[in-house]
C-alpha positions, 0 to 999 in steps of 0.5 A: 332206712332199713327194716331194723332201724327207724327214725322218728321226728317228734318235737316235744316241749321241754315241759312235756318230757313225761309225754316223751318218756311215755312214747319211748316206753310205748315204742319199746313195747312194740319192739323198737328200742331207743338207740339215740334220743334227740331234740328233733329226732330219735333213732330206734332199732328193732329188738323184740327180745328186750323191753326197756323203760326209759327216763330223761333228765335235764342237767345242762351244766354237769360238773362231774359227768362220770359221777352223774352217770355213776349215780344213775348206774347204781340204780340200774339205769343205763346211759344212752346219750345226751343232747347238745342242750342238756337232756340225758336219756337212760334206760332200764331193763323192764321186769314184770315185778318192778315197783313204780319207784324202780320205773322212775328216776325221781322218787321224791317231789324235791328232786323232781322240782329241782330238775324242773327248776333247771329247765324253768330257768332256761324258759324264763331266760328266753322269755325275758330275752323275748320281752326285751327284744320284741319292743326293740325290734318293733320300734326299729321296724317302725322307725326304719319301715322294714317289714323284715324287722317287724317280722322278727319282732313278731317272732320274739313275741311268739317265742315269749308267749310260747315260753310263758305257756311252758311256765304256766303248764309246769306250774299247773302240773305241779299243782295237779291241775289240768294240762294245757292241750298239746298239738303234736307236730310229728314226722316219722319214717 
């Protein structure tokens, strides 16, 4: 990797998108500008001359991507890229005199809740799947006496609990209560 390019392998839970935004903004302050955002890694380029603020939106089923991007462009948000699972990265040139409303995509709770509801639907789907698959694999593993199937049951159970924690966390944030602590898994080079 060159001195002017950095790859960061930080993993963020979907309900922690604000933490990812804070990290992107902090990187920009340090002269590292996001070139490509991603689920498992992000690419930054060195640029001390510019400073940006970043925002992320979740919209996996875009019917009219051109209109979607135009809507953000009208608010001076520059599109960076999208991930395979529906996260879209935007940036805006930072100014000292920017109002707080200019720094965020969603200025009202209704729009923010609509975005959150999009990824909550995904969390609920995977939680339901894991609730169905855990007992099925548990029974198959016990009947067949196969440790590998029992391990898969455990994996489904862990996934269901993890998705449940996400649902609880989003509801806690919406009700202005404390967040569940995050244990970071970070590899950066």
